[in-house]
DORO-132772 format. One line per 8 residues: number of its first residue (from 1); their letters; for each residue x, y, z of C-alpha. Coordinates in nm, 3 decimals. Example, Ala and Ser with C-alpha at 12.3 -4.5 7.8 and 13.67 -1.06 7.14 Angstrom:
# residues 2
1> AS> 1.230:-0.450:0.780; 1.367:-0.106:0.714
***
This chain:
# residues 468
1> XXXXXXXX> 15.257:1.121:5.429; 15.420:0.814:5.652; 15.251:0.728:5.975; 15.427:0.650:6.315; 15.332:0.275:6.268; 15.522:0.320:5.885; 15.841:0.486:6.030; 15.930:0.297:6.339
9> XXXXXXXX> 16.139:0.001:6.245; 16.195:-0.311:6.437; 16.566:-0.263:6.417; 16.542:0.101:6.472; 16.668:0.115:6.840; 17.048:0.166:6.717; 16.922:0.466:6.475; 16.878:0.832:6.567
17> XXXXXXXX> 16.710:0.957:6.270; 16.418:0.809:6.068; 16.483:0.645:5.725; 16.499:0.898:5.457; 16.147:0.850:5.253; 16.364:0.808:4.929; 16.590:0.522:5.088; 16.256:0.355:5.200
25> XXXXXXXX> 16.119:0.335:4.860; 16.444:0.254:4.727; 16.512:-0.033:4.955; 16.147:-0.167:5.000; 16.066:-0.488:4.866; 15.734:-0.574:4.974; 15.569:-0.475:4.645; 15.696:-0.794:4.517
33> XXXXXXXX> 15.786:-1.019:4.768; 15.429:-0.998:4.918; 15.380:-1.314:4.720; 15.587:-1.512:4.954; 15.366:-1.441:5.245; 15.190:-1.795:5.264; 15.518:-1.926:5.282; 15.626:-1.703:5.520
41> XXXXXXXX> 15.342:-1.769:5.745; 15.386:-2.122:5.707; 15.767:-2.105:5.836; 15.689:-1.912:6.119; 15.410:-2.131:6.229; 15.649:-2.415:6.211; 15.917:-2.230:6.362; 15.671:-2.129:6.672
49> XXXXXXXX> 15.559:-2.477:6.741; 15.895:-2.590:6.738; 15.987:-2.320:6.999; 15.711:-2.440:7.206; 15.815:-2.791:7.194; 16.167:-2.689:7.318; 16.014:-2.488:7.601; 16.117:-2.148:7.468
57> XXXXXXXX> 15.785:-2.052:7.406; 15.487:-2.170:7.601; 15.194:-2.384:7.451; 14.968:-2.067:7.514; 15.200:-1.822:7.346; 15.238:-2.071:7.043; 14.874:-2.114:6.991; 14.807:-1.734:7.008
65> XXXXXXXX> 15.071:-1.659:6.759; 14.961:-1.935:6.546; 14.632:-1.835:6.582; 14.719:-1.474:6.486; 14.915:-1.578:6.197; 14.618:-1.792:6.012; 14.384:-1.492:6.055; 14.661:-1.293:5.881
73> XXXXXXXX> 14.684:-1.533:5.620; 14.328:-1.564:5.561; 14.325:-1.128:5.542; 14.606:-1.158:5.266; 14.401:-1.474:5.079; 14.085:-1.245:5.056; 14.269:-0.894:4.963; 14.159:-0.740:5.303
81> XXXXXXXX> 14.540:-0.711:5.428; 14.695:-0.368:5.409; 15.071:-0.355:5.299; 15.279:-0.063:5.433; 15.581:0.034:5.240; 15.740:0.169:5.542; 15.747:-0.161:5.699; 16.030:-0.280:5.413
89> XXXXXXXX> 15.927:-0.648:5.346; 15.699:-0.923:5.356; 15.824:-1.065:5.687; 15.790:-0.683:5.862; 15.458:-0.631:5.766; 15.312:-0.957:5.885; 15.510:-0.936:6.214; 15.364:-0.582:6.261
97> XXXXXXXX> 15.040:-0.699:6.201; 15.058:-0.988:6.415; 15.171:-0.773:6.702; 14.857:-0.549:6.667; 14.621:-0.791:6.668; 14.755:-1.020:6.969; 14.966:-0.786:7.150; 15.315:-0.817:7.292
105> XXXXXXXX> 15.335:-1.156:7.288; 15.343:-1.126:6.873; 15.703:-1.002:6.916; 15.823:-1.334:7.020; 15.760:-1.487:6.695; 16.113:-1.415:6.564; 16.275:-1.550:6.872; 16.600:-1.757:6.776
113> XXXXXXXX> 16.588:-1.673:6.417; 16.676:-1.385:6.170; 16.502:-1.208:5.852; 16.827:-1.379:5.681; 16.728:-1.743:5.752; 16.370:-1.651:5.744; 16.353:-1.534:5.389; 16.573:-1.834:5.267
121> XXXXXXXX> 16.329:-2.057:5.400; 16.042:-1.867:5.236; 16.216:-1.893:4.933; 16.287:-2.261:4.947; 15.912:-2.337:5.042; 15.795:-2.118:4.752; 16.030:-2.238:4.474; 15.959:-2.617:4.610
129> XXXXXXXX> 15.576:-2.556:4.545; 15.692:-2.376:4.216; 15.917:-2.640:4.090; 15.652:-2.924:4.130; 15.383:-2.699:3.962; 15.631:-2.662:3.656; 15.725:-3.050:3.667; 15.346:-3.103:3.629
137> XXXXXXXX> 15.306:-2.891:3.347; 15.616:-3.029:3.167; 15.487:-3.372:3.207; 15.140:-3.256:3.049; 15.341:-3.113:2.740; 15.523:-3.449:2.715; 15.195:-3.618:2.703; 15.074:-3.402:2.429
145> XXXXXXXX> 15.393:-3.486:2.234; 15.367:-3.850:2.251; 14.994:-3.830:2.181; 15.103:-3.632:1.867; 15.395:-3.887:1.783; 15.142:-4.188:1.787; 14.924:-4.030:1.558; 15.181:-3.929:1.289
153> XXXXXXXX> 15.427:-4.249:1.357; 15.362:-4.324:0.946; 15.382:-3.967:0.833; 15.655:-3.892:0.607; 15.861:-3.569:0.633; 16.198:-3.430:0.533; 16.459:-3.454:0.805; 16.710:-3.135:0.762
161> XXXXXXXX> 17.043:-3.049:0.890; 17.178:-2.698:0.805; 16.785:-2.638:0.722; 16.851:-2.847:0.407; 16.704:-3.157:0.351; 16.904:-3.451:0.443; 16.705:-3.776:0.519; 16.336:-3.881:0.538
169> XXXXXXXX> 16.193:-3.925:0.888; 15.858:-3.953:1.017; 15.662:-3.645:1.175; 15.615:-3.902:1.465; 15.974:-3.946:1.521; 16.019:-3.556:1.501; 15.771:-3.516:1.776; 15.962:-3.770:2.002
177> XXXXXXXX> 16.286:-3.581:1.971; 16.080:-3.298:2.123; 15.968:-3.517:2.391; 16.320:-3.614:2.468; 16.427:-3.254:2.535; 16.143:-3.169:2.791; 16.232:-3.523:2.941; 16.590:-3.395:3.014
185> XXXXXXXX> 16.408:-3.076:3.150; 16.199:-3.251:3.365; 16.457:-3.466:3.516; 16.689:-3.158:3.573; 16.390:-2.987:3.779; 16.357:-3.324:3.984; 16.728:-3.321:4.038; 16.729:-2.929:4.105
193> XXXXXXXX> 16.460:-3.030:4.376; 16.672:-3.216:4.598; 16.894:-2.897:4.646; 16.609:-2.667:4.675; 16.469:-2.913:4.957; 16.686:-2.814:5.235; 16.576:-2.626:5.557; 16.838:-2.327:5.623
201> XXXXXXXX> 16.587:-2.197:5.952; 16.792:-2.210:6.239; 17.093:-2.046:6.088; 16.959:-1.711:6.224; 17.159:-1.426:6.120; 17.504:-1.615:6.005; 17.605:-1.804:6.312; 17.319:-1.982:6.443
209> XXXXXXXX> 17.150:-1.923:6.787; 17.193:-1.978:7.121; 16.856:-2.077:7.189; 16.807:-2.461:7.213; 16.622:-2.508:6.904; 16.521:-2.824:6.717; 16.596:-2.803:6.364; 16.511:-3.153:6.267
217> XXXXXXXX> 16.199:-3.098:6.421; 16.132:-2.762:6.222; 16.229:-2.935:5.918; 15.999:-3.253:5.987; 15.712:-2.978:6.035; 15.797:-2.803:5.709; 15.840:-3.126:5.502; 16.222:-3.069:5.453
225> XXXXXXXX> 16.429:-3.417:5.415; 16.748:-3.214:5.529; 16.885:-2.901:5.706; 17.162:-2.720:5.589; 17.477:-2.794:5.762; 17.642:-2.470:5.784; 17.517:-2.162:5.898; 17.700:-1.917:5.698
233> XXXXXXXX> 17.602:-2.085:5.382; 17.247:-2.148:5.480; 17.172:-1.759:5.473; 17.393:-1.661:5.159; 17.326:-1.954:4.935; 17.130:-1.864:4.648; 17.270:-2.166:4.422; 16.936:-2.331:4.405
241> XXXXXXXX> 16.750:-2.006:4.297; 17.012:-1.971:4.001; 16.999:-2.363:3.950; 16.626:-2.346:3.893; 16.665:-2.046:3.643; 16.921:-2.208:3.478; 16.690:-2.516:3.428; 16.402:-2.289:3.318
249> XXXXXXXX> 16.645:-2.117:3.084; 16.692:-2.435:2.904; 16.325:-2.528:2.901; 16.285:-2.201:2.758; 16.539:-2.272:2.493; 16.353:-2.604:2.398; 16.044:-2.446:2.347; 16.185:-2.170:2.122
257> XXXXXXXX> 16.332:-2.410:1.926; 15.987:-2.571:1.902; 15.864:-2.223:1.811; 16.088:-2.199:1.522; 15.991:-2.510:1.379; 15.621:-2.414:1.393; 15.699:-2.051:1.253; 15.872:-2.233:0.939
265> XXXXXXXX> 15.631:-2.502:0.916; 15.325:-2.265:0.926; 15.460:-2.015:0.649; 15.331:-2.101:0.296; 15.710:-2.177:0.195; 15.672:-2.509:0.396; 15.300:-2.549:0.434; 15.370:-2.840:0.665
273> XXXXXXXX> 15.121:-2.756:0.936; 14.806:-2.537:1.036; 14.764:-2.412:1.363; 14.387:-2.325:1.502; 14.282:-1.948:1.439; 14.255:-1.887:1.810; 14.635:-1.922:1.847; 14.726:-1.694:1.581
281> XXXXXXXX> 14.647:-1.320:1.464; 14.632:-1.099:1.158; 14.770:-0.794:1.011; 14.657:-0.433:1.041; 14.739:-0.375:0.670; 14.766:-0.726:0.497; 14.432:-0.894:0.503; 14.590:-1.248:0.398
289> XXXXXXXX> 14.827:-1.290:0.696; 14.781:-1.553:0.962; 15.060:-1.495:1.214; 15.200:-1.774:1.477; 15.200:-1.498:1.739; 15.180:-1.747:2.031; 15.471:-1.935:1.912; 15.677:-1.629:1.838
297> XXXXXXXX> 15.599:-1.469:2.186; 15.716:-1.780:2.354; 16.038:-1.753:2.120; 16.075:-1.359:2.253; 16.008:-1.456:2.605; 16.304:-1.687:2.645; 16.539:-1.382:2.623; 16.365:-1.259:2.942
305> XXXXXXXX> 16.451:-1.598:3.128; 16.781:-1.583:2.986; 16.814:-1.217:3.168; 16.694:-1.361:3.479; 16.962:-1.615:3.502; 17.236:-1.348:3.407; 17.107:-1.117:3.655; 17.128:-1.357:3.932
313> XXXXXXXX> 17.444:-1.485:3.847; 17.601:-1.132:3.842; 17.428:-1.044:4.142; 17.611:-1.326:4.347; 17.936:-1.327:4.171; 18.128:-1.058:4.436; 17.949:-1.137:4.744; 18.153:-1.209:5.059
321> XXXXXXXX> 17.993:-1.431:5.326; 17.732:-1.403:5.469; 17.401:-1.246:5.400; 17.393:-0.927:5.176; 17.122:-0.687:5.071; 17.244:-0.750:4.710; 17.035:-1.062:4.783; 16.699:-0.876:4.776
329> XXXXXXXX> 16.733:-0.871:4.384; 16.686:-1.226:4.361; 16.316:-1.239:4.389; 16.194:-1.023:4.103; 16.431:-1.216:3.889; 16.314:-1.555:4.016; 15.938:-1.445:4.006; 15.981:-1.350:3.648
337> XXXXXXXX> 16.137:-1.668:3.526; 15.883:-1.875:3.726; 15.590:-1.695:3.576; 15.717:-1.691:3.209; 15.820:-2.042:3.208; 15.477:-2.153:3.330; 15.292:-1.923:3.116; 15.491:-2.064:2.807
345> XXXXXXXX> 15.415:-2.402:2.908; 15.068:-2.338:2.941; 15.068:-2.189:2.606; 15.187:-2.489:2.451; 14.957:-2.699:2.640; 14.714:-2.502:2.459; 14.899:-2.518:2.098; 15.018:-2.871:2.066
353> XXXXXXXX> 14.666:-3.009:2.032; 14.569:-2.725:1.762; 14.811:-2.837:1.523; 14.675:-2.978:1.192; 14.943:-3.195:1.002; 14.949:-3.132:0.650; 15.048:-3.494:0.555; 15.048:-3.441:0.147
361> XXXXXXXX> 15.259:-3.132:0.197; 15.529:-3.287:0.388; 15.548:-3.615:0.174; 15.576:-3.383:-0.129; 15.873:-3.217:0.040; 16.044:-3.515:0.115; 16.013:-3.619:-0.249; 16.264:-3.320:-0.324
369> XXXXXXXX> 16.595:-3.292:-0.254; 16.728:-3.637:-0.333; 16.700:-3.771:0.059; 16.753:-4.109:-0.037; 17.126:-4.032:-0.146; 17.270:-4.186:0.159; 17.059:-4.470:0.082; 17.213:-4.530:-0.282
377> XXXXXXXX> 17.538:-4.507:-0.103; 17.471:-4.751:0.194; 17.334:-4.961:-0.068; 17.663:-4.964:-0.255; 17.855:-5.029:0.046; 17.652:-5.320:0.114; 17.756:-5.447:-0.228; 18.137:-5.443:-0.093
385> XXXXXXXX> 18.223:-5.088:-0.201; 18.428:-4.872:0.040; 18.193:-4.586:0.154; 18.407:-4.289:0.059; 18.380:-4.455:-0.289; 18.007:-4.517:-0.283; 17.974:-4.159:-0.144; 18.139:-4.039:-0.466
393> XXXXXXXX> 17.913:-4.242:-0.671; 17.574:-4.136:-0.500; 17.691:-3.765:-0.561; 17.753:-3.819:-0.925; 17.408:-3.983:-0.940; 17.262:-3.712:-0.778; 17.428:-3.440:-1.001; 17.307:-3.669:-1.318
401> XXXXXXXX> 16.945:-3.676:-1.169; 16.948:-3.294:-1.114; 17.052:-3.208:-1.479; 16.796:-3.457:-1.599; 16.546:-3.273:-1.360; 16.451:-3.622:-1.223; 16.447:-3.790:-0.900; 16.690:-4.069:-0.820
409> XXXXXXXX> 16.411:-4.330:-0.793; 16.287:-4.212:-1.125; 16.611:-4.298:-1.330; 16.632:-4.586:-1.513; 16.846:-4.880:-1.412; 17.113:-4.823:-1.715; 17.145:-4.479:-1.603; 17.217:-4.580:-1.251
417> XXXXXXXX> 17.466:-4.849:-1.359; 17.685:-4.595:-1.537; 17.811:-4.486:-1.238; 17.888:-4.845:-1.074; 17.863:-5.195:-1.224; 17.736:-5.341:-0.894; 17.395:-5.166:-0.910; 17.114:-5.390:-0.981
425> XXXXXXXX> 16.754:-5.349:-0.984; 16.722:-5.422:-0.604; 16.888:-5.071:-0.580; 16.511:-4.917:-0.619; 16.403:-5.101:-0.288; 16.658:-4.838:-0.121; 16.559:-4.538:-0.310; 16.166:-4.516:-0.199
433> XXXXXXXX> 16.116:-4.275:0.107; 15.919:-4.556:0.255; 16.184:-4.820:0.219; 16.437:-4.579:0.348; 16.251:-4.487:0.675; 16.136:-4.850:0.740; 16.516:-4.942:0.714; 16.591:-4.744:1.043
441> XXXXXXXX> 16.438:-5.016:1.238; 16.685:-4.989:1.549; 16.658:-4.812:1.878; 16.650:-4.439:1.839; 16.544:-4.517:1.465; 16.258:-4.331:1.248; 16.104:-4.652:1.144; 15.713:-4.632:1.221
449> XXXXXXXX> 15.758:-4.956:1.431; 16.039:-4.781:1.631; 15.862:-4.445:1.662; 15.533:-4.682:1.832; 15.796:-4.871:2.027; 15.918:-4.523:2.179; 15.554:-4.426:2.260; 15.466:-4.730:2.452
457> XXXXXXXX> 15.814:-4.680:2.640; 15.759:-4.318:2.674; 15.385:-4.350:2.837; 15.545:-4.619:3.074; 15.799:-4.354:3.195; 15.532:-4.089:3.205; 15.266:-4.326:3.401; 15.570:-4.420:3.662
465> XXXX> 15.639:-4.040:3.719; 15.257:-3.984:3.757; 15.237:-4.257:4.037; 15.539:-4.100:4.251
***
């Protein structure tokens, strides 16, 4: 049964009847937006301190309000705070508790603002902190990939297109491809942070406030380098939430691609890697199974973050200016995207160091599939043959080798020369896996020397970011 405190709303003066119980349950958000409480209190303290500086509140009033808010925060952190559904959201719960603790002066906390600019500020404070945390996790994952790349700079494996053997590469080079994906993700989040880091407080409900507020001071107190230039946009904008979730979706896309490769490589059909038992599970019926459940779950959870992004885009697409209650729906999507992304990154931070590379299996796979056929064509081009003609010659040589059950490098010189008169004994330098890989000695190439150079560059980049 609702108490009087639960049913009396701060906005209730306009209404003759109490809110229907079902409507209270349907419209409440405190069950999930309470996680914004530390940021709500942080924003309120800055707002009150600013009001005191401009003379709207006295120093005594500001001090009492800030002290009361800090005691509430302490109770929230220790789990002593009682949340009331009837008070709708995190903001009204904290404000009501403040009034109960310090009396009528507590009602002045909301002077010159609205829940519209209040929640927008809370969200930006929350997302700023979570974006920094996510960037830190990304940087740690990038470091783990660089370490793995350095360890396996000489390890030969098949490179694939269409999941068909294409050309030989090194496992270190492959890990640096993963690194480049996460590097772009980190850059996108850093760029997104610039648009998150804008203060909406002071926009009030939609038109600003007649009180002589100092928005620049509030921004300084909260660590925002900029204030929102338009009050209508300030309270209704959720682009920054959508942008973060779009960036999160791309991170998850990359983690999902990593997961797919790990699943393939762990399977006996490939046998390229092993993963520590701690990151796998077994079958309830088949005793021999070792399933890469962590990688599969990351792959599966990617769809959740995609769904969060799509829900946010759909929520915003038809909204007129300014604030609409639809925007209450942004939080569960955002919170889920943040939680899922961080959890998956943390999983990979534990998983990556547990990967055992099966070098012999990778080499054996690279020795199949005629992966140096392109090198044979390149050889002929260097002898003056047009590439299209060289391509046809190499294709015929591959077909012949298939019929003979032999590798290209195993064919005798007279066998190769039947396909073109310009083939000489030096062709064998082009047909070995090691020769093929070593020849890709240019920026972005797979040659071990280039992998080590790329590792050094990556470490320098990561050190520079760590020093920011």
